[in-house]
py3Dmol code that shows the C-alpha trace and the ligand (Angstrom):
import py3Dmol

protein = """\
ATOM      1  CA  UNK A   1       0.000   0.000   0.000  1.00  0.00           C
ATOM      2  CA  UNK A   2       1.385   3.454  -0.878  1.00  0.00           C
ATOM      3  CA  UNK A   3       2.032   6.069   1.807  1.00  0.00           C
ATOM      4  CA  UNK A   4      -0.785   8.178   0.458  1.00  0.00           C
ATOM      5  CA  UNK A   5      -3.212   5.225   0.669  1.00  0.00           C
ATOM      6  CA  UNK A   6      -2.043   4.545   4.257  1.00  0.00           C
ATOM      7  CA  UNK A   7      -2.682   8.215   5.135  1.00  0.00           C
ATOM      8  CA  UNK A   8      -6.222   8.089   3.722  1.00  0.00           C
ATOM      9  CA  UNK A   9      -6.971   4.772   5.464  1.00  0.00           C
ATOM     10  CA  UNK A  10      -5.676   6.054   8.816  1.00  0.00           C
ATOM     11  CA  UNK A  11      -7.926   9.152   8.600  1.00  0.00           C
ATOM     12  CA  UNK A  12     -10.937   7.018   7.621  1.00  0.00           C
ATOM     13  CA  UNK A  13     -10.478   4.402  10.385  1.00  0.00           C
ATOM     14  CA  UNK A  14      -9.739   7.083  13.029  1.00  0.00           C
ATOM     15  CA  UNK A  15     -12.947   8.941  12.108  1.00  0.00           C
ATOM     16  CA  UNK A  16     -14.897   5.684  12.360  1.00  0.00           C
ATOM     17  CA  UNK A  17     -13.455   4.957  15.837  1.00  0.00           C
ATOM     18  CA  UNK A  18     -14.301   8.507  16.947  1.00  0.00           C
ATOM     19  CA  UNK A  19     -17.839   8.360  15.517  1.00  0.00           C
ATOM     20  CA  UNK A  20     -18.538   5.207  17.532  1.00  0.00           C
ATOM     21  CA  UNK A  21     -17.227   6.639  20.806  1.00  0.00           C
ATOM     22  CA  UNK A  22     -13.967   4.658  21.029  1.00  0.00           C
ATOM     23  CA  UNK A  23     -12.142   7.971  21.458  1.00  0.00           C
ATOM     24  CA  UNK A  24     -13.294  11.369  22.745  1.00  0.00           C
ATOM     25  CA  UNK A  25     -11.742  14.854  22.590  1.00  0.00           C
ATOM     26  CA  UNK A  26      -8.077  14.593  21.647  1.00  0.00           C
ATOM     27  CA  UNK A  27      -7.635  11.171  23.269  1.00  0.00           C
ATOM     28  CA  UNK A  28      -6.237   8.223  21.367  1.00  0.00           C
ATOM     29  CA  UNK A  29      -3.476   7.969  18.791  1.00  0.00           C
ATOM     30  CA  UNK A  30      -2.662   5.748  15.837  1.00  0.00           C
ATOM     31  CA  UNK A  31       0.558   4.976  13.955  1.00  0.00           C
ATOM     32  CA  UNK A  32       1.560   2.963  10.880  1.00  0.00           C
ATOM     33  CA  UNK A  33       4.937   1.538   9.926  1.00  0.00           C
ATOM     34  CA  UNK A  34       6.112   2.536   6.430  1.00  0.00           C
ATOM     35  CA  UNK A  35       9.081   1.104   4.502  1.00  0.00           C
ATOM     36  CA  UNK A  36      11.119   4.192   5.495  1.00  0.00           C
ATOM     37  CA  UNK A  37       9.623   5.353   8.790  1.00  0.00           C
ATOM     38  CA  UNK A  38       6.240   5.916  10.409  1.00  0.00           C
ATOM     39  CA  UNK A  39       3.026   7.915  10.202  1.00  0.00           C
ATOM     40  CA  UNK A  40       1.616   9.114  13.529  1.00  0.00           C
ATOM     41  CA  UNK A  41      -1.406  11.122  14.597  1.00  0.00           C
ATOM     42  CA  UNK A  42      -0.366  14.657  15.648  1.00  0.00           C
ATOM     43  CA  UNK A  43      -0.329  15.929  19.235  1.00  0.00           C
ATOM     44  CA  UNK A  44      -3.684  17.270  20.460  1.00  0.00           C
ATOM     45  CA  UNK A  45      -5.432  16.077  17.314  1.00  0.00           C
ATOM     46  CA  UNK A  46      -8.968  14.697  17.393  1.00  0.00           C
ATOM     47  CA  UNK A  47      -9.337  11.260  15.788  1.00  0.00           C
ATOM     48  CA  UNK A  48     -12.620  12.462  14.286  1.00  0.00           C
ATOM     49  CA  UNK A  49     -11.066  15.302  12.301  1.00  0.00           C
ATOM     50  CA  UNK A  50      -7.614  14.308  11.057  1.00  0.00           C
ATOM     51  CA  UNK A  51      -6.081  15.781   7.900  1.00  0.00           C
ATOM     52  CA  UNK A  52      -4.183  13.189   5.824  1.00  0.00           C
ATOM     53  CA  UNK A  53      -1.664  15.798   4.625  1.00  0.00           C
ATOM     54  CA  UNK A  54      -0.813  16.948   8.179  1.00  0.00           C
ATOM     55  CA  UNK A  55      -0.187  13.543   9.827  1.00  0.00           C
ATOM     56  CA  UNK A  56       3.210  13.466  11.561  1.00  0.00           C
ATOM     57  CA  UNK A  57       5.911  11.818   9.470  1.00  0.00           C
ATOM     58  CA  UNK A  58       8.725  10.150  11.394  1.00  0.00           C
ATOM     59  CA  UNK A  59      11.969   8.630  10.123  1.00  0.00           C
ATOM     60  CA  UNK A  60      13.006   5.048  11.063  1.00  0.00           C
ATOM     61  CA  UNK A  61      14.495   6.356  14.349  1.00  0.00           C
ATOM     62  CA  UNK A  62      11.230   8.167  15.215  1.00  0.00           C
ATOM     63  CA  UNK A  63      12.630  11.659  14.535  1.00  0.00           C
ATOM     64  CA  UNK A  64       9.954  14.112  13.348  1.00  0.00           C
ATOM     65  CA  UNK A  65      10.597  14.939   9.691  1.00  0.00           C
ATOM     66  CA  UNK A  66       7.280  16.237   8.363  1.00  0.00           C
ATOM     67  CA  UNK A  67       3.680  17.190   9.074  1.00  0.00           C
ATOM     68  CA  UNK A  68       2.433  18.374  12.478  1.00  0.00           C
ATOM     69  CA  UNK A  69       4.249  17.562  15.720  1.00  0.00           C
ATOM     70  CA  UNK A  70       3.574  13.921  16.758  1.00  0.00           C
ATOM     71  CA  UNK A  71       1.499  12.812  19.736  1.00  0.00           C
ATOM     72  CA  UNK A  72       3.258  12.998  23.102  1.00  0.00           C
ATOM     73  CA  UNK A  73       2.431   9.300  23.434  1.00  0.00           C
ATOM     74  CA  UNK A  74       4.654   8.390  20.447  1.00  0.00           C
ATOM     75  CA  UNK A  75       6.959   6.438  22.794  1.00  0.00           C
ATOM     76  CA  UNK A  76       4.199   3.877  23.463  1.00  0.00           C
ATOM     77  CA  UNK A  77       4.132   3.148  19.743  1.00  0.00           C
ATOM     78  CA  UNK A  78       7.938   3.006  19.554  1.00  0.00           C
ATOM     79  CA  UNK A  79       7.927   0.436  22.383  1.00  0.00           C
ATOM     80  CA  UNK A  80       5.662  -1.833  20.321  1.00  0.00           C
ATOM     81  CA  UNK A  81       7.574  -1.485  17.030  1.00  0.00           C
ATOM     82  CA  UNK A  82      10.852  -2.229  18.800  1.00  0.00           C
ATOM     83  CA  UNK A  83       9.423  -5.211  20.682  1.00  0.00           C
ATOM     84  CA  UNK A  84       7.481  -6.647  17.748  1.00  0.00           C
ATOM     85  CA  UNK A  85       9.127  -6.687  14.315  1.00  0.00           C
ATOM     86  CA  UNK A  86       5.829  -8.011  12.871  1.00  0.00           C
ATOM     87  CA  UNK A  87       3.824  -4.966  14.056  1.00  0.00           C
ATOM     88  CA  UNK A  88       2.689  -2.847  11.105  1.00  0.00           C
ATOM     89  CA  UNK A  89       0.455  -0.498  13.070  1.00  0.00           C
ATOM     90  CA  UNK A  90      -0.376   0.486  16.659  1.00  0.00           C
ATOM     91  CA  UNK A  91      -3.643   1.868  18.049  1.00  0.00           C
ATOM     92  CA  UNK A  92      -3.956   3.457  21.499  1.00  0.00           C
ATOM     93  CA  UNK A  93      -7.411   4.333  22.820  1.00  0.00           C
ATOM     94  CA  UNK A  94      -9.038   5.395  26.066  1.00  0.00           C
ATOM     95  CA  UNK A  95     -12.072   3.258  25.155  1.00  0.00           C
ATOM     96  CA  UNK A  96     -14.448   2.965  28.102  1.00  0.00           C
ATOM     97  CA  UNK A  97     -14.782  -0.777  28.734  1.00  0.00           C
ATOM     98  CA  UNK A  98     -11.132  -1.754  28.262  1.00  0.00           C
ATOM     99  CA  UNK A  99     -10.087   1.205  30.426  1.00  0.00           C
ATOM    100  CA  UNK A 100     -12.588   0.088  33.081  1.00  0.00           C
ATOM    101  CA  UNK A 101     -10.972  -3.371  33.165  1.00  0.00           C
ATOM    102  CA  UNK A 102      -7.611  -1.623  33.586  1.00  0.00           C
ATOM    103  CA  UNK A 103      -8.961  -0.017  36.785  1.00  0.00           C
ATOM    104  CA  UNK A 104      -9.942  -3.310  38.462  1.00  0.00           C
ATOM    105  CA  UNK A 105      -7.533  -4.241  41.266  1.00  0.00           C
ATOM    106  CA  UNK A 106      -8.459  -7.921  41.513  1.00  0.00           C
ATOM    107  CA  UNK A 107      -7.941  -9.236  37.959  1.00  0.00           C
ATOM    108  CA  UNK A 108      -5.063 -11.385  36.669  1.00  0.00           C
ATOM    109  CA  UNK A 109      -2.419  -8.782  35.674  1.00  0.00           C
ATOM    110  CA  UNK A 110      -1.189 -11.135  32.955  1.00  0.00           C
ATOM    111  CA  UNK A 111      -4.553 -11.761  31.367  1.00  0.00           C
ATOM    112  CA  UNK A 112      -7.432  -9.785  32.916  1.00  0.00           C
ATOM    113  CA  UNK A 113     -10.058 -10.737  30.312  1.00  0.00           C
ATOM    114  CA  UNK A 114     -10.832 -14.480  30.167  1.00  0.00           C
ATOM    115  CA  UNK A 115     -11.276 -16.258  26.814  1.00  0.00           C
ATOM    116  CA  UNK A 116     -15.013 -15.855  26.238  1.00  0.00           C
ATOM    117  CA  UNK A 117     -15.200 -15.529  22.440  1.00  0.00           C
ATOM    118  CA  UNK A 118     -13.082 -16.936  19.594  1.00  0.00           C
ATOM    119  CA  UNK A 119     -12.427 -13.600  17.875  1.00  0.00           C
ATOM    120  CA  UNK A 120     -10.947 -12.089  21.022  1.00  0.00           C
ATOM    121  CA  UNK A 121      -8.537 -15.048  21.240  1.00  0.00           C
ATOM    122  CA  UNK A 122      -7.701 -14.872  17.518  1.00  0.00           C
ATOM    123  CA  UNK A 123      -7.113 -11.104  17.441  1.00  0.00           C
ATOM    124  CA  UNK A 124      -5.478 -10.508  20.838  1.00  0.00           C
ATOM    125  CA  UNK A 125      -3.968 -13.919  21.621  1.00  0.00           C
ATOM    126  CA  UNK A 126      -3.390 -15.642  24.929  1.00  0.00           C
ATOM    127  CA  UNK A 127      -2.184 -12.639  26.893  1.00  0.00           C
ATOM    128  CA  UNK A 128      -3.198  -9.058  27.584  1.00  0.00           C
ATOM    129  CA  UNK A 129      -0.702  -7.921  30.234  1.00  0.00           C
ATOM    130  CA  UNK A 130      -1.503  -4.912  32.403  1.00  0.00           C
ATOM    131  CA  UNK A 131       1.235  -2.257  32.494  1.00  0.00           C
ATOM    132  CA  UNK A 132       1.328  -0.705  35.988  1.00  0.00           C
ATOM    133  CA  UNK A 133       0.156   2.905  36.239  1.00  0.00           C
ATOM    134  CA  UNK A 134       2.498   5.645  35.019  1.00  0.00           C
ATOM    135  CA  UNK A 135       1.731   9.338  34.613  1.00  0.00           C
ATOM    136  CA  UNK A 136       1.068  10.011  30.896  1.00  0.00           C
ATOM    137  CA  UNK A 137       4.356  11.142  29.394  1.00  0.00           C
ATOM    138  CA  UNK A 138       6.517   9.414  32.046  1.00  0.00           C
ATOM    139  CA  UNK A 139       9.495   7.995  30.066  1.00  0.00           C
ATOM    140  CA  UNK A 140       9.620   4.972  32.415  1.00  0.00           C
ATOM    141  CA  UNK A 141       6.451   3.729  30.705  1.00  0.00           C
ATOM    142  CA  UNK A 142       8.317   2.941  27.463  1.00  0.00           C
ATOM    143  CA  UNK A 143      10.563   0.103  28.756  1.00  0.00           C
ATOM    144  CA  UNK A 144       7.643  -1.224  30.829  1.00  0.00           C
ATOM    145  CA  UNK A 145       5.522  -1.519  27.664  1.00  0.00           C
ATOM    146  CA  UNK A 146       8.406  -2.877  25.587  1.00  0.00           C
ATOM    147  CA  UNK A 147       9.136  -5.697  28.052  1.00  0.00           C
ATOM    148  CA  UNK A 148       5.514  -6.887  27.970  1.00  0.00           C
ATOM    149  CA  UNK A 149       4.934  -6.282  24.240  1.00  0.00           C
ATOM    150  CA  UNK A 150       7.639  -8.838  23.400  1.00  0.00           C
ATOM    151  CA  UNK A 151       5.167 -11.503  24.539  1.00  0.00           C
ATOM    152  CA  UNK A 152       1.820  -9.893  23.701  1.00  0.00           C
ATOM    153  CA  UNK A 153       0.129  -8.178  20.754  1.00  0.00           C
ATOM    154  CA  UNK A 154      -1.673  -5.793  23.096  1.00  0.00           C
ATOM    155  CA  UNK A 155      -1.291  -4.382  26.593  1.00  0.00           C
ATOM    156  CA  UNK A 156      -3.656  -2.573  28.950  1.00  0.00           C
ATOM    157  CA  UNK A 157      -2.231   0.528  30.648  1.00  0.00           C
ATOM    158  CA  UNK A 158      -3.591   0.550  34.207  1.00  0.00           C
ATOM    159  CA  UNK A 159      -6.111   3.389  34.738  1.00  0.00           C
ATOM    160  CA  UNK A 160      -5.401   4.712  31.231  1.00  0.00           C
ATOM    161  CA  UNK A 161      -6.371   2.496  28.252  1.00  0.00           C
ATOM    162  CA  UNK A 162      -5.329  -0.193  25.750  1.00  0.00           C
ATOM    163  CA  UNK A 163      -2.389  -0.197  23.290  1.00  0.00           C
ATOM    164  CA  UNK A 164      -2.945  -2.705  20.479  1.00  0.00           C
ATOM    165  CA  UNK A 165      -0.696  -3.748  17.593  1.00  0.00           C
ATOM    166  CA  UNK A 166      -1.538  -5.511  14.336  1.00  0.00           C
ATOM    167  CA  UNK A 167       0.188  -6.666  11.176  1.00  0.00           C
ATOM    168  CA  UNK A 168      -1.583  -3.871   9.290  1.00  0.00           C
ATOM    169  CA  UNK A 169      -3.541  -0.760  10.203  1.00  0.00           C
ATOM    170  CA  UNK A 170      -6.833  -2.562   9.589  1.00  0.00           C
ATOM    171  CA  UNK A 171      -5.699  -5.500  11.748  1.00  0.00           C
ATOM    172  CA  UNK A 172      -4.709  -3.223  14.636  1.00  0.00           C
ATOM    173  CA  UNK A 173      -8.020  -1.331  14.503  1.00  0.00           C
ATOM    174  CA  UNK A 174     -10.059  -4.552  14.340  1.00  0.00           C
ATOM    175  CA  UNK A 175      -8.100  -5.960  17.301  1.00  0.00           C
ATOM    176  CA  UNK A 176      -8.710  -2.768  19.329  1.00  0.00           C
ATOM    177  CA  UNK A 177     -12.434  -3.027  18.538  1.00  0.00           C
ATOM    178  CA  UNK A 178     -12.522  -6.724  19.467  1.00  0.00           C
ATOM    179  CA  UNK A 179     -10.729  -5.954  22.746  1.00  0.00           C
ATOM    180  CA  UNK A 180     -13.314  -3.299  23.614  1.00  0.00           C
ATOM    181  CA  UNK A 181     -16.169  -5.740  22.920  1.00  0.00           C
ATOM    182  CA  UNK A 182     -14.472  -8.487  24.959  1.00  0.00           C
ATOM    183  CA  UNK A 183     -14.031  -6.049  27.856  1.00  0.00           C
ATOM    184  CA  UNK A 184     -17.723  -5.174  27.620  1.00  0.00           C
ATOM    185  CA  UNK A 185     -18.748  -8.860  27.674  1.00  0.00           C
ATOM    186  CA  UNK A 186     -16.435  -9.522  30.610  1.00  0.00           C
ATOM    187  CA  UNK A 187     -17.885  -6.620  32.619  1.00  0.00           C
ATOM    188  CA  UNK A 188     -21.479  -7.569  31.696  1.00  0.00           C
ATOM    189  CA  UNK A 189     -21.039 -11.146  32.869  1.00  0.00           C
ATOM    190  CA  UNK A 190     -18.655 -10.559  35.743  1.00  0.00           C
ATOM    191  CA  UNK A 191     -21.171 -11.297  38.472  1.00  0.00           C
ATOM    192  CA  UNK A 192     -22.744 -14.226  36.576  1.00  0.00           C
ATOM    193  CA  UNK A 193     -21.585 -17.795  36.225  1.00  0.00           C
ATOM    194  CA  UNK A 194     -19.978 -17.774  32.771  1.00  0.00           C
ATOM    195  CA  UNK A 195     -18.941 -20.566  30.428  1.00  0.00           C
ATOM    196  CA  UNK A 196     -15.446 -19.766  29.099  1.00  0.00           C
ATOM    197  CA  UNK A 197     -13.599 -21.308  26.183  1.00  0.00           C
ATOM    198  CA  UNK A 198     -11.619 -24.237  27.592  1.00  0.00           C
ATOM    199  CA  UNK A 199      -7.824 -24.556  27.157  1.00  0.00           C
ATOM    200  CA  UNK A 200      -8.173 -26.999  24.229  1.00  0.00           C
ATOM    201  CA  UNK A 201     -10.510 -24.593  22.415  1.00  0.00           C
ATOM    202  CA  UNK A 202      -8.061 -21.711  22.997  1.00  0.00           C
ATOM    203  CA  UNK A 203      -5.141 -23.860  21.768  1.00  0.00           C
ATOM    204  CA  UNK A 204      -7.071 -24.733  18.612  1.00  0.00           C
ATOM    205  CA  UNK A 205      -7.822 -21.044  17.907  1.00  0.00           C
ATOM    206  CA  UNK A 206      -4.188 -19.999  18.454  1.00  0.00           C
ATOM    207  CA  UNK A 207      -2.969 -22.836  16.228  1.00  0.00           C
ATOM    208  CA  UNK A 208      -5.342 -22.047  13.362  1.00  0.00           C
ATOM    209  CA  UNK A 209      -5.382 -18.234  13.423  1.00  0.00           C
ATOM    210  CA  UNK A 210      -1.652 -17.707  12.833  1.00  0.00           C
TER     211      UNK A 210
END
"""
ligand_1 = """\
1
ZN
Zn -3.498 7.806 26.371
"""
view = py3Dmol.view(width=600, height=400)
view.addModel(protein, "pdb")
view.setStyle({"model": 0}, {"cartoon": {"style": "trace"}})
view.addModel(ligand_1, "xyz")
view.setStyle({"model": 1}, {"stick": {}})
view.zoomTo()
view.show()
């Protein structure tokens, strides 16, 4: 896909996320890996009103080389690209349900959302580690994310929101949407007896979904 097509797709998917309430105000940021660097949503930009021509352009070492100044959360994206050579895009949201799960003190910090549906398992995998709370912009968050992203396609920042990677921009957005739905199902059924996918069913999904 050309850079110009990636720019148009990023603007379109960001507007769709915003329209459905996955991001509000200037929250949330999205990046895409290009053959010679990265595209990143600009600082203080609203996902509902991005301009393809003004997206931040970064070189392979994440230096700002064009467009508006990048999001202050660019280091979260860098942590994922460095930890996961297969990551083609990263989506960070403050989506309500996933963020709510990241505020629960009594969940498994390695995998707070149990395997309830196949598409959650196929898109997110076996693990969704929780990164302990850091003030937004704290540089100590980057190595904390990087260490966990080596083993997981997505992480949940405690009291903040999810960061999700994918092979492509579309993959990363679909995975972020699936995570939000899984978080919603988990919260809806939390006080009810729930039938989960069993370990053999999870193994089968992991083995067949690549
Ligand atoms: Zn954030």
